[in-house]
Residue, then its C-alpha position, 0 to 999 in steps of 0.5 A: x719080950x714075950x710075957x708068959x703067965x702060968x695057966x690057971x689049968x696047971x697043976x697046983x703042985x707045979x708038976x704039970x705047968x703050962x704057960x701061955x702068952x699073947x703073941x702077935x700071931x695068936x697065943x703061945x703055949x710052952x712047958x714051964x719046966x723047959x722054957x728054952x725048948x720052944x713053944x707052940x703058936x696057935x691062932x686065936x681061933x685055934x687056941x679057943x678050940x683047944x680050950x673048948x676040947x680041954x674043957x669038954x675032956x675030948x683030948x683023951x678019948x680012950x680014957x674013961x673016968 
């Protein structure tokens, strides 16, 4: 059984919740509002790279804050 946990980067109000899980193949990511819709599997390296880009705010290059 996969043990999912709410990401610490999720919205506190529960509107933008992401859950993560340790998998044999790496890390799983899913939308907590639609857990039956499936999940994305990333290698450990891919997950680390995703977190790096999120923390550096590089995923929305067209949006200026």
